[in-house]
C-alpha positions in Angstrom: -4.6 14.8 -12.8 -7.3 12.5 -14.2 -7.2 9.7 -16.7 -8.6 11.8 -19.6 -5.7 14.3 -19.2 -3.1 11.5 -19.0 -4.4 10.0 -22.3 -4.3 13.5 -23.9 -0.7 14.0 -22.8 0.3 10.5 -24.1 -1.4 11.0 -27.5 -0.1 14.5 -27.9 3.2 15.4 -29.6 3.6 18.7 -27.7 5.8 18.9 -24.6 3.8 19.0 -21.3 5.4 19.8 -18.0 4.2 17.0 -15.6 5.4 16.8 -12.0 5.3 14.4 -9.1 6.4 15.6 -5.6 7.9 18.8 -7.1 10.1 16.8 -9.5 9.6 16.8 -13.3 8.6 13.4 -14.8 7.7 11.8 -18.0 4.9 9.3 -18.2 6.1 5.9 -19.5 2.8 4.1 -19.2 -0.6 3.8 -17.4 -2.3 0.8 -15.8 -5.7 1.6 -14.3 -5.1 4.4 -11.8 -1.3 3.9 -11.6 1.2 5.6 -13.9 4.8 4.5 -14.4 6.9 7.6 -14.5 10.6 8.4 -15.1 12.2 11.3 -13.4 13.8 13.9 -15.7 16.7 14.7 -13.3 18.0 11.1 -13.0 17.2 7.5 -14.1 14.8 6.7 -11.3 11.5 5.2 -12.2 8.4 4.9 -9.9 4.8 3.7 -10.0 2.6 6.5 -8.7 -1.1 7.3 -8.4 -2.4 9.3 -11.4 -4.1 11.8 -9.0 -0.7 12.6 -7.5 0.6 13.9 -10.9 0.1 17.6 -11.8 1.0 20.2 -14.3 2.9 23.2 -13.0 0.5 25.8 -14.5 -2.5 24.0 -12.8 -0.8 23.5 -9.4 -1.4 26.3 -6.9 
């Protein structure tokens, strides 16, 4: 995923399925090339590289 897509997701009211390591996440914030994400399936939070995030329909 790239920075332009991250900003599009953050500024959009529509639901977007974003994943990290095969787990659904929501993006809490972005600082340069690092995104702070929260995992949907528990309360864990993690800082990850933006390029490691993906959308299911774009991941093959």
